C-alpha positions as CSV (number, residue, x, y, z in Angstrom):
1,X,1.0,10.7,16.7
2,X,-1.2,13.8,16.4
3,X,-4.9,13.7,17.0
4,X,-7.2,16.3,15.1
5,X,-10.6,17.1,16.4
6,X,-13.5,18.0,14.3
7,X,-16.8,18.2,15.7
8,X,-18.2,14.5,15.6
9,X,-14.9,13.1,14.2
10,X,-11.3,12.3,15.4
11,X,-8.4,12.0,13.0
12,X,-5.1,10.4,13.7
13,X,-2.4,12.1,11.9
14,X,0.7,10.0,11.2
15,X,3.9,12.0,11.1
16,X,5.9,10.6,8.1
17,X,9.6,11.1,7.1
18,X,11.4,10.0,3.9
19,X,14.9,9.1,3.7
20,X,16.0,9.0,0.0
21,X,19.1,7.3,-1.2
22,X,19.6,9.4,-4.4
23,X,21.9,7.2,-6.3
24,X,20.1,4.1,-5.7
25,X,16.8,5.8,-6.8
26,X,18.4,6.9,-10.0
27,X,20.2,3.6,-10.9
28,X,16.9,1.6,-10.2
29,X,14.9,3.9,-12.5
30,X,17.4,3.6,-15.2
31,X,17.3,-0.3,-14.9
32,X,13.6,-0.4,-14.8
33,X,12.7,1.8,-17.6
34,X,15.9,3.0,-19.3
35,X,18.3,3.5,-20.8
36,X,17.3,6.5,-22.8
37,X,15.2,9.7,-22.2
38,X,14.9,11.0,-18.6
39,X,16.1,7.9,-17.1
40,X,19.6,8.6,-18.1
41,X,20.1,11.2,-15.3
42,X,18.6,12.0,-11.9
43,X,15.5,13.7,-13.5
44,X,13.3,13.2,-10.3
45,X,11.9,15.9,-8.3
46,X,12.5,15.1,-4.8
47,X,9.7,17.2,-3.2
48,X,7.0,15.7,-5.5
49,X,8.1,12.2,-5.0
50,X,8.1,12.6,-1.2
51,X,4.7,14.2,-1.3
52,X,3.3,11.4,-3.6
53,X,4.5,8.7,-1.5
54,X,3.3,10.2,1.7
55,X,-0.2,10.7,0.3
56,X,-0.6,7.1,-0.8
57,X,-2.1,6.4,2.5
58,X,-4.7,8.5,4.3
59,X,-3.8,10.2,7.6
60,X,-0.1,10.5,6.9
61,X,1.4,14.0,6.9
62,X,4.8,14.7,5.4
63,X,7.0,15.8,8.4
64,X,10.6,15.8,7.0
65,X,12.5,14.8,3.8
66,X,16.1,13.7,3.9
67,X,18.2,13.3,0.8
68,X,21.6,11.5,0.7
69,X,24.0,11.2,-2.3
70,X,27.7,11.1,-3.0
71,X,29.2,13.7,-5.1
72,X,32.6,13.4,-7.0
73,X,35.1,16.0,-6.7
74,X,35.4,18.9,-9.2
75,X,38.8,17.5,-10.3
76,X,37.6,13.9,-10.7
77,X,34.2,14.7,-12.5
78,X,33.5,18.4,-13.2
79,X,30.2,17.8,-15.0
80,X,28.6,15.7,-12.2
81,X,30.1,17.8,-9.5
82,X,28.4,20.9,-10.9
83,X,25.1,19.0,-11.7
84,X,24.8,17.8,-8.1
85,X,26.0,21.0,-6.5
86,X,23.2,22.8,-8.4
87,X,20.6,20.2,-7.6
88,X,21.2,19.9,-3.9
89,X,21.2,23.7,-3.7
90,X,17.6,23.7,-5.2
91,X,16.6,20.9,-2.5
92,X,17.9,23.0,0.3
93,X,15.8,26.0,-0.9
94,X,12.8,23.6,-0.7
95,X,13.4,22.7,3.0
96,X,14.9,19.3,2.2
97,X,17.6,18.1,4.5
98,X,20.7,17.2,2.4
99,X,23.6,14.8,3.1
100,X,26.4,15.3,0.7
101,X,28.9,12.4,0.7
102,X,32.1,11.7,-1.1
103,X,32.6,9.4,-4.3
104,X,36.1,7.8,-4.3
105,X,38.4,7.1,-7.3
106,X,36.6,3.8,-7.7
107,X,33.3,5.6,-8.1
108,X,32.0,4.3,-4.8
109,X,29.9,6.5,-2.4
110,X,31.5,7.2,1.1
111,X,29.5,7.9,4.2
112,X,26.1,7.9,2.5
113,X,24.7,4.7,3.8
114,X,26.0,5.2,7.2
115,X,24.5,8.5,7.4
116,X,21.1,7.5,6.4
117,X,21.2,4.6,8.9
118,X,22.2,6.8,11.9
119,X,19.6,9.3,11.0
120,X,16.8,6.7,10.9
121,X,17.8,5.5,14.4
122,X,18.2,8.9,15.8
123,X,14.8,10.0,14.4
124,X,13.3,6.9,16.0
125,X,15.0,7.6,19.4
126,X,13.7,11.3,19.1
127,X,10.1,10.0,18.5
128,X,10.1,12.1,15.4
129,X,7.8,10.0,13.4
130,X,5.2,7.3,13.2
131,X,6.0,6.2,9.5
132,X,9.4,6.1,8.0
133,X,9.9,5.5,4.2
134,X,13.3,4.6,3.0
135,X,13.5,5.4,-0.8
136,X,15.9,2.6,-1.6
137,X,16.2,-1.2,-2.3
138,X,19.6,-1.6,-0.4
139,X,19.5,-4.5,1.9
140,X,22.4,-3.0,4.0
141,X,19.8,-0.7,5.6
142,X,18.2,-3.8,7.2
143,X,20.2,-3.8,10.5
144,X,19.4,-0.1,11.0
145,X,15.7,-0.9,10.6
146,X,15.9,-3.8,13.1
147,X,17.7,-1.4,15.6
148,X,15.1,1.3,15.1
149,X,12.4,-1.2,15.9
150,X,14.0,-2.2,19.0
151,X,14.4,1.5,20.0
152,X,10.6,2.0,19.3
153,X,9.7,-1.3,21.3
154,X,11.7,0.1,24.3
155,X,9.6,3.4,24.0
156,X,6.2,1.5,23.9
157,X,5.8,2.6,20.4
158,X,4.8,0.6,17.2
159,X,6.0,2.3,14.1
160,X,5.6,1.6,10.3
161,X,8.8,1.3,8.2
162,X,8.6,1.0,4.3
163,X,11.0,0.9,1.6
164,X,9.9,2.4,-1.8
165,X,11.7,1.7,-5.1
166,X,11.2,1.9,-9.0
167,X,10.0,-1.4,-10.2
168,X,9.6,-3.0,-13.5
169,X,8.8,-6.9,-13.7
170,X,11.6,-8.9,-14.9
171,X,14.0,-5.9,-14.8
172,X,14.2,-5.0,-11.2
173,X,14.1,-7.2,-8.2
174,X,10.8,-7.0,-6.2
175,X,12.5,-7.0,-2.8
176,X,13.0,-4.0,-0.7
177,X,14.9,-3.2,2.5
178,X,14.6,-6.2,5.0
179,X,12.3,-5.6,7.7
180,X,10.1,-3.0,5.9
181,X,6.9,-3.1,3.9
182,X,8.0,-3.1,0.2
183,X,6.4,-0.3,-1.9
184,X,6.9,-0.4,-5.6
185,X,7.1,2.8,-7.5
186,X,5.5,2.3,-11.0
187,X,6.6,4.3,-14.1
188,X,3.7,6.6,-14.1
189,X,4.3,7.6,-10.7
190,X,8.0,8.1,-11.3
191,X,7.3,10.2,-14.5
192,X,4.8,12.4,-12.7
193,X,7.7,13.6,-10.6
194,X,9.8,14.7,-13.3
195,X,12.0,17.8,-12.7
196,X,12.2,20.0,-15.7
197,X,15.0,22.2,-14.3
198,X,18.4,22.1,-16.0
199,X,21.0,21.5,-13.4
200,X,24.0,21.1,-15.9
201,X,27.0,23.3,-15.6
202,X,26.9,26.4,-17.9
203,X,27.9,25.7,-21.6
204,X,27.0,22.0,-21.4
């Protein structure tokens, strides 16, 4: 925690990190407000979304953004391989830390959840944040949150853990990652983070 002094006032600055499960974010948005329009592809701007979520509470400063997604091979799906290659390149240029996992023949991601979970625990051990926001609804991250809390407790620190996810009543479950505070992303917030760039391969 940082302390900023201004004559007569003291501000506590809470370092905030975001860990974004890219495919979970995309599929939840599509389930909540699609199909159709910009919900049919990963149309979100990660930087805008991260800044917006961090700014929802005063005193938080965005310290780091990490993005995780599986990407199919060029042979298996040339369109989505090119799309994600281009979009991830843009994220890296913005200073976002990117983890690029694999997608197997059954269209399942490999290595993505494990990498996010390990990074959460490592960042806790390194005392790199006071607030961690997991952009996902995946209950599989619950054990990592429990472990991170035990690590923080052993350090004498009390940290905030949240999970943020697109939500529409009756279409998406209101439950987030176990052990976190659940933050529902409404349609207006999601739409305000639209990324107008075209990441499709040339000629598409």
